[in-house]
C-alpha positions as CSV (number, residue, x, y, z in Angstrom):
1,M,68.5,-16.1,92.9
2,N,65.2,-16.2,94.7
3,R,64.7,-12.4,94.4
4,P,63.2,-12.3,90.9
5,H,60.8,-15.1,91.8
6,T,59.8,-13.3,95.0
7,T,59.4,-10.0,93.1
8,N,57.1,-11.7,90.5
9,C,55.0,-13.3,93.2
10,A,54.6,-10.0,95.0
11,A,53.6,-8.3,91.8
12,A,51.1,-11.0,91.0
13,I,49.6,-10.8,94.5
14,L,49.4,-7.0,94.3
15,A,47.7,-7.2,90.9
16,A,45.1,-9.7,92.3
17,I,44.4,-7.4,95.2
18,L,43.9,-4.5,92.9
19,I,41.5,-6.5,90.7
20,I,39.4,-7.6,93.7
21,I,39.2,-4.0,95.1
22,S,38.1,-2.6,91.7
23,A,35.5,-5.4,91.3
24,T,33.9,-4.5,94.6
25,S,34.0,-0.7,94.2
26,C,31.0,1.4,95.3
27,R,29.3,1.6,91.9
28,K,25.5,1.6,92.5
29,G,23.5,-0.5,90.0
30,G,19.9,-0.1,89.0
31,I,17.2,-1.3,91.4
32,N,14.1,-0.9,89.4
33,G,14.6,-3.5,86.7
34,D,13.3,-2.5,83.3
35,L,12.0,0.8,84.6
36,D,15.5,2.3,85.1
37,G,16.8,4.1,82.0
38,Q,16.1,7.0,79.7
39,W,12.7,7.0,78.0
40,R,11.6,9.1,75.0
41,V,8.0,10.3,75.2
42,I,6.1,9.1,72.1
43,T,2.6,10.2,72.9
44,V,0.8,12.1,75.7
45,E,-3.0,11.7,75.8
46,N,-4.8,14.3,77.9
47,L,-7.7,12.3,79.5
48,D,-9.7,15.5,80.2
49,D,-10.2,16.4,76.5
50,N,-9.0,13.3,74.8
51,T,-6.3,15.2,72.8
52,V,-3.2,13.3,71.9
53,S,0.2,15.1,71.4
54,E,3.3,13.6,69.9
55,P,6.0,15.6,71.4
56,Y,9.5,15.8,70.1
57,N,12.6,15.6,72.4
58,L,10.9,15.0,75.7
59,F,12.6,12.5,78.0
60,Y,12.0,10.8,81.3
61,C,15.2,9.6,82.9
62,L,14.3,7.2,85.7
63,Y,17.0,5.8,87.9
64,L,17.1,4.6,91.5
65,H,14.8,7.1,93.4
66,T,15.1,10.0,91.0
67,A,13.2,11.1,87.9
68,N,14.6,13.8,85.5
69,L,12.4,15.3,82.9
70,T,14.3,17.0,80.1
71,N,14.1,18.7,76.8
72,P,16.4,21.3,75.3
73,G,14.9,24.1,77.4
74,V,13.5,22.6,80.6
75,K,14.9,20.2,83.2
76,A,12.9,19.1,86.3
77,T,13.9,16.7,89.0
78,A,11.4,14.6,91.0
79,N,11.7,12.2,93.9
80,M,10.5,8.9,92.6
81,T,8.9,6.0,94.3
82,Y,8.3,2.7,92.4
83,D,6.0,0.1,93.9
84,K,6.6,-3.1,91.9
85,T,3.8,-5.0,93.6
86,D,1.1,-2.4,92.9
87,R,2.7,-1.3,89.6
88,R,2.7,2.3,90.7
89,L,5.2,5.1,90.0
90,T,4.9,8.2,92.1
91,L,6.8,11.5,91.1
92,E,7.0,14.3,93.6
93,F,8.4,17.6,92.3
94,P,9.7,19.8,95.1
95,Y,9.8,23.0,92.9
96,G,6.4,22.9,91.2
97,T,5.0,21.6,87.9
98,D,4.3,24.9,86.0
99,Q,6.1,23.8,82.8
100,L,5.6,20.1,82.9
101,A,2.2,19.7,81.1
102,P,4.0,18.5,77.9
103,W,5.2,15.5,79.9
104,G,1.7,14.8,81.2
105,I,2.5,16.1,84.7
106,Y,-0.2,18.5,86.1
107,A,0.3,18.2,89.9
108,S,2.8,17.1,92.5
109,P,2.8,14.3,93.4
110,T,1.6,12.6,90.3
111,I,0.8,8.9,90.7
112,F,1.0,6.7,87.6
113,K,-0.3,3.2,87.1
114,I,2.0,1.2,85.0
115,E,0.0,-0.4,82.2
116,H,2.9,-1.9,80.3
117,L,6.6,-2.2,81.0
118,N,9.3,-4.2,79.3
119,H,12.9,-3.5,78.3
120,Q,11.7,-1.3,75.4
121,T,8.3,0.2,76.1
122,L,6.6,1.9,79.0
123,V,3.0,3.0,79.2
124,V,1.8,4.8,82.3
125,T,-1.6,6.4,83.2
126,S,-2.5,9.0,85.8
127,D,-5.9,10.6,86.5
128,K,-5.1,13.2,83.9
129,A,-2.8,11.6,81.2
130,R,-1.7,8.4,79.5
131,I,1.9,8.5,78.4
132,T,3.6,6.1,76.0
133,M,7.4,5.9,75.9
134,N,10.2,4.0,74.3
135,K,13.6,3.4,75.8
136,F,16.2,5.7,74.3
């Protein structure tokens, strides 16, 4: 008569162990606060000639220590360093920056000063460009 009770207890213990294991799995969460996420480029101001472009379908995906710049035809990956104290974002592209001017990237590394950052808006400035983005 104790067997059904023992089986139910064993099943409950096994379920509890599985829940604990899945809750502590190796999923890596964001480390950069509001900066982490996918950002749509709204404007790129070229500071050399004061022209402003409003590109369509340009994105910065910033997560952990990586930045991906994408549009339908180009994808570039950079090593990213985010200094929260100095409000600086550094992108280093190992394969060059030939096609990245639409994103406001003209050299590698590119160092941006973060002018504004919240959960919805990001504004960064380098020595060559000022870029305004919205979280996508």
